[in-house]
C-alpha positions in Angstrom: 129.1 142.9 100.5 129.5 141.1 97.2 130.6 137.6 99.3 127.7 138.4 101.5 125.1 136.5 99.6 127.8 134.2 98.4 128.1 133.1 102.4 124.8 133.0 102.4 123.9 130.7 100.2 126.9 128.2 101.2 125.4 128.7 105.1 121.9 127.3 104.0 123.0 124.6 102.1 125.1 123.4 105.1 122.2 123.9 106.8 119.7 121.9 105.0 122.3 119.3 104.8 123.2 119.2 107.8 119.0 119.2 109.1 118.5 116.1 106.5 121.8 114.3 108.3 120.3 114.7 111.3 116.3 114.3 111.0 116.5 111.5 108.4 118.7 108.1 107.9 118.6 105.3 104.4 118.0 101.7 105.2 119.6 99.7 102.0 118.1 96.8 100.3 120.0 94.7 102.7 119.6 96.2 105.5 116.9 96.1 108.0 116.3 98.6 110.5 114.9 99.8 114.2 114.6 103.1 116.2 115.2 103.7 119.4 113.4 106.4 121.7 115.6 106.9 124.7 117.1 103.8 124.9 113.9 102.2 123.7 112.8 100.5 120.5 110.2 101.9 119.0 110.2 101.1 114.6 111.0 99.0 113.0 111.8 99.1 109.4 112.2 96.3 106.5 111.9 98.3 103.4 115.0 99.9 101.9 114.2 103.8 101.5 114.9 107.1 103.3 113.1 107.5 106.3 112.7 110.5 109.0 114.0 110.4 112.5 114.5 113.0 115.7 118.1 113.3 116.9 120.2 112.0 118.7 119.6 111.7 122.1 116.0 111.1 121.5 116.2 109.0 118.2 119.4 106.3 117.2 119.0 103.6 114.8 120.1 100.0 114.4 121.0 98.8 111.2 121.4 94.7 110.9 122.1 92.9 108.1 118.9 91.2 106.5 121.0 88.5 104.3 120.6 85.1 105.1 123.6 84.2 107.7 125.5 80.5 108.4 125.0 78.5 111.5 127.1 75.4 112.1 126.5 73.2 114.9 129.4 71.6 117.0 130.3 68.1 116.4 129.1 66.9 119.2 128.2 62.8 120.4 124.6 62.2 120.6 122.5 58.2 121.4 119.4 57.0 119.6 116.4 55.1 120.7 118.6 51.9 120.4 121.6 52.8 122.5 124.0 53.7 119.8 126.2 56.2 119.4 126.2 58.7 116.9 128.5 61.8 116.2 127.0 64.7 114.1 126.7 68.3 113.2 124.3 70.3 111.5 123.7 73.5 109.8 121.5 76.0 110.2 120.2 79.2 108.1 118.5 82.0 109.7 117.9 85.5 109.3 116.4 88.9 111.3 112.7 89.0 110.7 111.4 91.4 113.3 114.0 94.2 114.2 111.7 95.4 116.9 111.7 92.2 118.6 115.4 91.1 117.8 117.0 94.6 119.6 116.0 94.1 123.2 116.5 90.2 123.0 119.9 89.7 122.3 121.5 92.8 124.2 121.2 96.0 121.8 121.3 93.1 118.6 124.3 91.7 118.7 124.5 88.6 116.3 126.3 87.0 118.3 124.5 86.5 121.2 121.8 85.1 118.9 124.1 82.6 117.3 125.1 81.5 120.8 121.1 81.7 122.0 120.4 79.9 119.0 123.2 77.1 119.1 121.4 76.1 122.0 118.1 75.8 120.6 119.7 73.9 117.6 121.9 71.7 119.9 118.8 70.3 122.3 116.9 69.8 119.5 118.9 67.6 117.8 120.2 65.5 120.5 115.8 65.2 121.1 115.6 64.1 117.1 118.2 61.8 117.4 117.4 60.1 120.5 114.0 59.8 118.8 115.4 57.3 115.6 117.2 54.1 115.6 120.2 53.8 114.2 119.1 52.2 110.9 117.8 55.7 110.0 121.2 57.2 109.7 123.6 54.4 108.8 121.7 51.8 106.5 124.1 48.7 107.2 121.5 46.5 104.7 121.3 48.8 102.0 117.8 49.9 102.7 118.4 53.2 102.6 118.6 56.0 105.3 115.8 58.5 106.1 117.9 61.5 106.5 115.3 63.9 104.7 112.9 63.1 107.4 115.1 63.4 110.4 116.3 66.7 108.7 112.9 67.9 108.4 111.7 66.9 112.3 115.2 69.0 113.3 114.1 72.2 111.9 110.4 72.3 112.3 111.9 71.9 116.5 113.9 74.2 116.1 111.1 76.8 114.4 108.9 76.1 116.9 111.3 77.2 120.1 112.3 80.9 117.8 109.1 81.8 117.0 107.5 80.5 120.9 109.8 83.0 122.2 109.7 85.7 120.0 113.2 86.3 118.8 112.5 88.2 115.6 114.5 85.6 113.8 113.7 83.1 110.9 115.0 79.5 110.6 115.1 79.4 106.5 117.2 76.0 106.6 118.8 72.9 108.9 120.7 70.1 107.6 123.2 67.3 108.6 127.0 68.0 107.8 128.4 65.6 109.3 128.3 62.2 110.9 130.0 59.8 112.3 131.1 56.8 114.9 133.0 56.1 117.3 136.0 53.9 116.3 134.3 51.0 118.7 131.2 51.6 117.0 132.9 52.5 113.5 134.1 48.5 114.1 131.3 47.0 115.3 129.5 48.9 111.9 131.5 47.7 109.7 131.2 43.8 110.2 127.7 44.1 110.7 127.9 45.5 107.3 130.1 43.0 106.4 127.9 40.0 107.5 124.6 41.7 105.4 126.4 41.7 102.6 127.4 37.9 102.8 124.0 37.0 103.7 122.6 39.2 100.5 125.1 37.4 98.3 123.8 33.5 100.0 121.0 34.6 98.9 121.9 35.7 95.6 123.1 32.2 94.5 120.5 30.7 96.3 118.0 32.2 94.0 120.3 32.3 91.1 120.8 28.1 91.5 117.1 27.7 91.8 116.4 30.1 88.4 118.7 28.4 86.8 117.4 24.7 87.7 113.8 26.0 86.8 115.8 27.0 83.3 117.5 23.7 82.7 114.7 21.7 84.2 112.1 23.5 81.2 115.0 23.4 78.3 114.8 19.3 79.5 111.3 19.3 79.3 111.4 21.3 76.2 114.4 19.1 74.4 112.3 16.1 75.3 109.1 17.4 73.4 111.1 18.5 70.2 112.8 14.6 70.2 109.0 13.2 71.0 107.6 14.9 67.6 110.7 14.7 65.6 110.6 10.7 66.0 106.6 10.7 65.5 107.2 13.0 62.3 110.2 10.3 60.9 107.8 7.8 62.4 105.5 9.0 60.0 107.7 9.6 57.4 109.0 5.9 57.2 105.8 4.3 57.4 104.9 6.0 54.4 108.3 5.0 52.5 107.6 2.0 53.4 103.8 2.0 52.0 105.0 3.2 48.5 107.8 0.8 48.4 105.5 -1.7 49.3 103.1 -0.4 46.4 106.5 -0.2 44.0 107.6 -3.1 44.7 103.8 -4.8 43.5 104.0 -3.4 40.7 107.7 -4.5 40.0 107.0 -8.0 40.9 103.9 -7.3 37.9 106.4 -6.2 35.3 109.2 -6.9 36.0 110.6 -4.9 32.4 109.3 -2.3 33.8 111.2 -2.3 36.3 114.6 -3.3 35.0 114.1 0.0 32.9 113.3 1.9 35.4 116.4 1.1 37.1 118.7 1.3 34.2 117.4 5.1 33.8 118.0 5.9 37.0 122.1 4.9 36.9 122.2 6.9 33.7 120.5 9.7 35.4 122.9 9.3 38.2 126.0 9.0 35.5 125.0 12.0 33.9 124.9 14.2 36.4 126.7 17.4 36.3 129.6 17.6 33.1 131.4 14.9 32.9 133.2 12.4 30.2 131.7 9.0 30.5 134.7 5.7 29.3 133.4 2.3 29.6 135.6 -0.8 29.1 132.2 -2.5 28.3 129.1 -1.9 27.4 126.9 -0.5 30.6 123.7 -2.3 31.3 121.5 1.1 31.1 122.3 2.0 27.4 120.5 -0.5 26.3 117.0 1.4 26.7 118.6 3.7 23.2 120.4 1.1 21.3 116.9 -1.4 21.3 119.3 -4.2 22.6 117.5 -6.2 25.6 121.4 -8.6 25.3 124.9 -7.7 26.0 126.0 -5.8 23.2 129.7 -5.7 22.3 132.4 -3.9 24.4 133.5 -0.5 23.0 
């Protein structure tokens, strides 16, 4: 008798737990879910939490990963607008945006089936996009730069348009070119063209450098000639002033020869006494006459 209440309590708890498990389900933050009723999708859930459902076989819940999934296209051969062969591979980031649309389109929500369909779309769009662009948009042989960003955006827009038109219930988040290659025959041709372009660029830069050097040399010669002409003019002017002053002094000296002699002796004495020096003469120098009051030859000292 004492065990009856405990047994009833345990039984009721187990029944509640069983009912909860049978009539509810939980969606995690990394998941999206679709609820089917008798095998047909009737409800999609993209927010995490606990939800009510009818027990199997009336309703069933299918879970899908809501995180972004990566798909890499095969390394395939395509042709550019100017007929060049190009080997390319692209990568795509996609995720399930509407489980209710995704589930019936891909055999019960098969991710592998979805990637197979998406690979075909990516390959078709990639081939069409490459065919609309010249070879120089992918590989620049002249250093002018490529057009990768615009080509990737064009591919992304094309894939998104086809996915949305077919209502696959998936969203394309990003697309980019992963690999880019050339066949061996084309590679040799491209290298030759790149070498030719580089040689042409070297010749162009050399010619521009020679032209610039010639201009600099010509300008330097012109400026040197101008400086020399100015210097010669200044020298002639200074020479003229000196000759004029010399002529004036000569006229004054001719009027007073004794004054001229006196000045010459003073200058000679000044030159002799420059710096700290001792003068020894074997005879009386004429310029000392101005300090001795002697105007004739003095005895040797």
